[in-house]
C-alpha beads as a LAMMPS data file, in Angstrom:
LAMMPS data file: protein, C-alpha beads

214 atoms
213 bonds

1 atom types
1 bond types

-500.0 500.0 xlo xhi
-500.0 500.0 ylo yhi
-500.0 500.0 zlo zhi

Masses

1 110.0

Atoms # bond

1 1 1 261.663 -162.587 -238.515
2 1 1 265.150 -162.334 -236.912
3 1 1 265.360 -158.750 -238.223
4 1 1 262.488 -157.676 -235.968
5 1 1 262.470 -160.145 -233.067
6 1 1 265.045 -162.030 -231.057
7 1 1 264.877 -165.818 -230.902
8 1 1 266.652 -167.621 -228.077
9 1 1 266.916 -171.397 -227.472
10 1 1 264.448 -172.711 -224.899
11 1 1 266.263 -173.235 -221.607
12 1 1 266.700 -176.643 -220.025
13 1 1 263.986 -177.470 -217.527
14 1 1 260.552 -179.034 -217.099
15 1 1 259.111 -177.555 -220.303
16 1 1 262.000 -178.574 -222.539
17 1 1 262.072 -182.063 -221.002
18 1 1 258.333 -182.462 -221.648
19 1 1 258.705 -181.214 -225.233
20 1 1 261.614 -183.558 -225.949
21 1 1 259.740 -186.491 -224.393
22 1 1 256.705 -185.914 -226.586
23 1 1 258.835 -185.369 -229.703
24 1 1 260.523 -188.724 -229.141
25 1 1 257.137 -190.388 -228.581
26 1 1 255.754 -188.872 -231.798
27 1 1 258.844 -189.894 -233.787
28 1 1 259.761 -186.303 -234.489
29 1 1 263.400 -185.310 -234.217
30 1 1 263.445 -181.815 -232.803
31 1 1 266.669 -180.129 -231.752
32 1 1 265.639 -176.516 -232.303
33 1 1 263.094 -175.094 -229.882
34 1 1 263.181 -171.310 -229.639
35 1 1 261.393 -168.606 -227.673
36 1 1 260.687 -165.335 -229.460
37 1 1 260.278 -161.986 -227.689
38 1 1 256.813 -161.309 -229.081
39 1 1 255.889 -159.299 -225.978
40 1 1 257.993 -156.418 -227.320
41 1 1 255.122 -155.362 -229.568
42 1 1 252.037 -157.331 -228.568
43 1 1 250.333 -159.278 -225.798
44 1 1 249.163 -161.907 -228.272
45 1 1 250.445 -165.443 -227.748
46 1 1 251.319 -167.764 -230.596
47 1 1 253.533 -170.599 -231.768
48 1 1 254.612 -171.631 -235.227
49 1 1 256.627 -174.162 -237.146
50 1 1 259.306 -173.006 -239.556
51 1 1 262.064 -174.431 -241.719
52 1 1 262.672 -177.716 -243.490
53 1 1 264.970 -180.657 -242.866
54 1 1 267.748 -180.021 -240.353
55 1 1 266.741 -176.353 -240.146
56 1 1 263.217 -177.020 -238.905
57 1 1 262.328 -175.350 -235.638
58 1 1 259.439 -174.743 -233.282
59 1 1 259.114 -171.145 -232.122
60 1 1 257.122 -170.278 -229.001
61 1 1 256.165 -166.716 -228.125
62 1 1 257.349 -165.643 -224.669
63 1 1 253.761 -164.597 -223.929
64 1 1 252.665 -168.161 -224.703
65 1 1 255.244 -169.626 -222.320
66 1 1 254.123 -167.200 -219.605
67 1 1 250.367 -167.789 -219.978
68 1 1 250.144 -171.570 -220.492
69 1 1 250.867 -174.554 -218.285
70 1 1 253.511 -177.090 -219.338
71 1 1 250.923 -179.641 -220.504
72 1 1 249.109 -176.982 -222.531
73 1 1 252.366 -175.875 -224.149
74 1 1 253.173 -179.451 -225.130
75 1 1 249.665 -179.746 -226.615
76 1 1 250.286 -176.621 -228.698
77 1 1 253.624 -178.094 -229.758
78 1 1 251.865 -181.342 -230.697
79 1 1 249.546 -179.297 -232.921
80 1 1 252.551 -177.724 -234.664
81 1 1 254.231 -181.113 -235.087
82 1 1 250.953 -182.304 -236.584
83 1 1 251.359 -179.715 -239.323
84 1 1 254.781 -181.161 -240.138
85 1 1 253.670 -184.791 -239.963
86 1 1 250.748 -184.084 -242.285
87 1 1 253.130 -182.311 -244.695
88 1 1 251.183 -179.063 -244.490
89 1 1 254.370 -177.019 -244.843
90 1 1 255.313 -178.673 -248.157
91 1 1 251.732 -178.517 -249.432
92 1 1 251.529 -174.838 -248.504
93 1 1 254.736 -174.048 -250.381
94 1 1 253.491 -175.898 -253.472
95 1 1 250.120 -174.121 -253.305
96 1 1 251.811 -170.730 -252.951
97 1 1 254.104 -171.457 -255.910
98 1 1 251.116 -172.459 -258.039
99 1 1 249.293 -169.280 -257.020
100 1 1 252.326 -167.181 -257.953
101 1 1 252.672 -169.023 -261.268
102 1 1 249.042 -168.323 -262.148
103 1 1 249.465 -164.647 -261.276
104 1 1 252.586 -164.275 -263.425
105 1 1 250.956 -166.154 -266.320
106 1 1 247.958 -163.825 -266.268
107 1 1 250.277 -160.819 -265.983
108 1 1 252.217 -161.959 -269.063
109 1 1 248.959 -162.052 -271.041
110 1 1 247.885 -158.595 -269.911
111 1 1 251.112 -156.645 -269.947
112 1 1 251.577 -156.610 -273.736
113 1 1 247.915 -156.361 -274.764
114 1 1 247.177 -152.932 -276.329
115 1 1 243.412 -153.472 -276.017
116 1 1 243.639 -152.958 -272.256
117 1 1 245.259 -149.557 -272.654
118 1 1 242.646 -148.643 -275.252
119 1 1 239.876 -149.704 -272.856
120 1 1 241.183 -147.150 -270.355
121 1 1 241.133 -144.392 -272.999
122 1 1 244.781 -144.334 -274.060
123 1 1 245.673 -143.728 -277.699
124 1 1 248.829 -145.841 -277.473
125 1 1 249.741 -148.879 -275.431
126 1 1 251.140 -148.074 -271.985
127 1 1 252.930 -150.433 -269.606
128 1 1 251.558 -148.518 -266.617
129 1 1 247.955 -148.716 -267.843
130 1 1 248.462 -152.432 -268.468
131 1 1 249.463 -152.831 -264.824
132 1 1 246.327 -150.976 -263.722
133 1 1 244.195 -153.202 -265.974
134 1 1 245.889 -156.286 -264.557
135 1 1 245.199 -155.167 -260.985
136 1 1 241.526 -154.560 -261.758
137 1 1 240.888 -157.736 -263.739
138 1 1 243.016 -160.056 -261.611
139 1 1 241.230 -159.083 -258.395
140 1 1 238.277 -161.529 -258.805
141 1 1 240.652 -164.402 -259.591
142 1 1 242.814 -163.458 -256.614
143 1 1 239.735 -163.507 -254.395
144 1 1 238.773 -166.993 -255.585
145 1 1 242.278 -168.329 -254.984
146 1 1 242.289 -166.669 -251.548
147 1 1 239.059 -168.485 -250.667
148 1 1 240.658 -171.751 -251.720
149 1 1 243.780 -171.081 -249.642
150 1 1 241.693 -170.183 -246.584
151 1 1 239.653 -173.362 -246.939
152 1 1 242.855 -175.372 -247.320
153 1 1 244.311 -173.699 -244.206
154 1 1 241.213 -174.401 -242.083
155 1 1 241.312 -178.046 -243.147
156 1 1 244.961 -178.224 -242.089
157 1 1 244.132 -176.768 -238.675
158 1 1 241.516 -179.457 -238.059
159 1 1 244.021 -182.138 -239.079
160 1 1 246.706 -180.755 -236.767
161 1 1 244.183 -180.608 -233.906
162 1 1 243.276 -184.255 -234.500
163 1 1 246.952 -185.222 -234.518
164 1 1 247.539 -183.458 -231.189
165 1 1 244.405 -184.955 -229.640
166 1 1 245.290 -188.464 -230.801
167 1 1 249.005 -188.447 -229.985
168 1 1 248.853 -186.307 -226.846
169 1 1 245.624 -185.105 -225.242
170 1 1 242.633 -183.098 -226.438
171 1 1 241.869 -181.565 -223.010
172 1 1 245.028 -179.438 -222.586
173 1 1 244.881 -178.425 -226.246
174 1 1 241.314 -177.208 -225.786
175 1 1 242.327 -175.364 -222.612
176 1 1 245.260 -173.734 -224.417
177 1 1 243.039 -172.667 -227.331
178 1 1 240.590 -171.047 -224.908
179 1 1 243.353 -169.034 -223.243
180 1 1 244.764 -168.010 -226.626
181 1 1 241.304 -166.943 -227.740
182 1 1 240.966 -164.689 -224.689
183 1 1 244.428 -163.183 -225.140
184 1 1 243.883 -162.582 -228.852
185 1 1 240.377 -161.147 -228.326
186 1 1 238.920 -163.656 -230.780
187 1 1 235.303 -163.556 -231.899
188 1 1 233.672 -166.717 -230.516
189 1 1 230.660 -166.652 -232.832
190 1 1 231.559 -165.116 -236.199
191 1 1 229.045 -165.406 -239.019
192 1 1 229.739 -168.525 -241.151
193 1 1 229.884 -166.391 -244.303
194 1 1 232.544 -164.165 -242.752
195 1 1 234.509 -167.250 -241.709
196 1 1 234.273 -168.607 -245.255
197 1 1 235.625 -165.419 -246.809
198 1 1 238.191 -164.257 -244.244
199 1 1 239.254 -166.914 -241.714
200 1 1 242.402 -168.997 -242.227
201 1 1 241.703 -170.789 -238.902
202 1 1 238.384 -172.286 -237.809
203 1 1 236.564 -170.463 -234.981
204 1 1 237.329 -171.707 -231.476
205 1 1 233.946 -173.332 -230.823
206 1 1 234.141 -175.330 -234.050
207 1 1 237.646 -176.529 -233.195
208 1 1 236.583 -177.607 -229.707
209 1 1 233.490 -179.353 -231.088
210 1 1 235.599 -181.194 -233.682
211 1 1 237.999 -182.428 -230.997
212 1 1 235.170 -183.849 -228.883
213 1 1 234.110 -186.077 -231.804
214 1 1 237.555 -187.682 -232.197

Bonds

1 1 1 2
2 1 2 3
3 1 3 4
4 1 4 5
5 1 5 6
6 1 6 7
7 1 7 8
8 1 8 9
9 1 9 10
10 1 10 11
11 1 11 12
12 1 12 13
13 1 13 14
14 1 14 15
15 1 15 16
16 1 16 17
17 1 17 18
18 1 18 19
19 1 19 20
20 1 20 21
21 1 21 22
22 1 22 23
23 1 23 24
24 1 24 25
25 1 25 26
26 1 26 27
27 1 27 28
28 1 28 29
29 1 29 30
30 1 30 31
31 1 31 32
32 1 32 33
33 1 33 34
34 1 34 35
35 1 35 36
36 1 36 37
37 1 37 38
38 1 38 39
39 1 39 40
40 1 40 41
41 1 41 42
42 1 42 43
43 1 43 44
44 1 44 45
45 1 45 46
46 1 46 47
47 1 47 48
48 1 48 49
49 1 49 50
50 1 50 51
51 1 51 52
52 1 52 53
53 1 53 54
54 1 54 55
55 1 55 56
56 1 56 57
57 1 57 58
58 1 58 59
59 1 59 60
60 1 60 61
61 1 61 62
62 1 62 63
63 1 63 64
64 1 64 65
65 1 65 66
66 1 66 67
67 1 67 68
68 1 68 69
69 1 69 70
70 1 70 71
71 1 71 72
72 1 72 73
73 1 73 74
74 1 74 75
75 1 75 76
76 1 76 77
77 1 77 78
78 1 78 79
79 1 79 80
80 1 80 81
81 1 81 82
82 1 82 83
83 1 83 84
84 1 84 85
85 1 85 86
86 1 86 87
87 1 87 88
88 1 88 89
89 1 89 90
90 1 90 91
91 1 91 92
92 1 92 93
93 1 93 94
94 1 94 95
95 1 95 96
96 1 96 97
97 1 97 98
98 1 98 99
99 1 99 100
100 1 100 101
101 1 101 102
102 1 102 103
103 1 103 104
104 1 104 105
105 1 105 106
106 1 106 107
107 1 107 108
108 1 108 109
109 1 109 110
110 1 110 111
111 1 111 112
112 1 112 113
113 1 113 114
114 1 114 115
115 1 115 116
116 1 116 117
117 1 117 118
118 1 118 119
119 1 119 120
120 1 120 121
121 1 121 122
122 1 122 123
123 1 123 124
124 1 124 125
125 1 125 126
126 1 126 127
127 1 127 128
128 1 128 129
129 1 129 130
130 1 130 131
131 1 131 132
132 1 132 133
133 1 133 134
134 1 134 135
135 1 135 136
136 1 136 137
137 1 137 138
138 1 138 139
139 1 139 140
140 1 140 141
141 1 141 142
142 1 142 143
143 1 143 144
144 1 144 145
145 1 145 146
146 1 146 147
147 1 147 148
148 1 148 149
149 1 149 150
150 1 150 151
151 1 151 152
152 1 152 153
153 1 153 154
154 1 154 155
155 1 155 156
156 1 156 157
157 1 157 158
158 1 158 159
159 1 159 160
160 1 160 161
161 1 161 162
162 1 162 163
163 1 163 164
164 1 164 165
165 1 165 166
166 1 166 167
167 1 167 168
168 1 168 169
169 1 169 170
170 1 170 171
171 1 171 172
172 1 172 173
173 1 173 174
174 1 174 175
175 1 175 176
176 1 176 177
177 1 177 178
178 1 178 179
179 1 179 180
180 1 180 181
181 1 181 182
182 1 182 183
183 1 183 184
184 1 184 185
185 1 185 186
186 1 186 187
187 1 187 188
188 1 188 189
189 1 189 190
190 1 190 191
191 1 191 192
192 1 192 193
193 1 193 194
194 1 194 195
195 1 195 196
196 1 196 197
197 1 197 198
198 1 198 199
199 1 199 200
200 1 200 201
201 1 201 202
202 1 202 203
203 1 203 204
204 1 204 205
205 1 205 206
206 1 206 207
207 1 207 208
208 1 208 209
209 1 209 210
210 1 210 211
211 1 211 212
212 1 212 213
213 1 213 214
């Protein structure tokens, strides 16, 4: 990320004071709050959590800081802290490592199998044809694992929303999500099947409905 965008520490002021106050209340030690110049390439607003241990940081897009009120920004921050508190970062790393391990294991089975080259019409085994066979045959498995990762991600988003609503306030989080949805041109009513196959985040209306039941 630093190769393409500039990250600068969040300046002292009302926003930083509010963020530090909530972090202390939530029992989350946070020394690194950065603003990224996302407006260089896009009008989309976002925030994300990165790093582990002493290197962990919250990064806010400059478009997010410009478009949201202080209370809404703290609510978004609370959502990101919720990801950390629920150990979503660690779980995501473990899941990604398992996914990579499965891919490499399947590749090791395919790469030396002469039957795959023969199936594509080659008289002798070819490394390049084995790669093509792997790409074709691994695609369904990759799709299934992608569905699992998307489902896992949507579950994490609901959990982070609940954390923010419980430890801060659901109203400003809902307001912030509405503004982000407008800025990002989100589809408010996607088909459930499309959400199941493609969405890593729940649709806005489902997130707002889930927060009202907390």
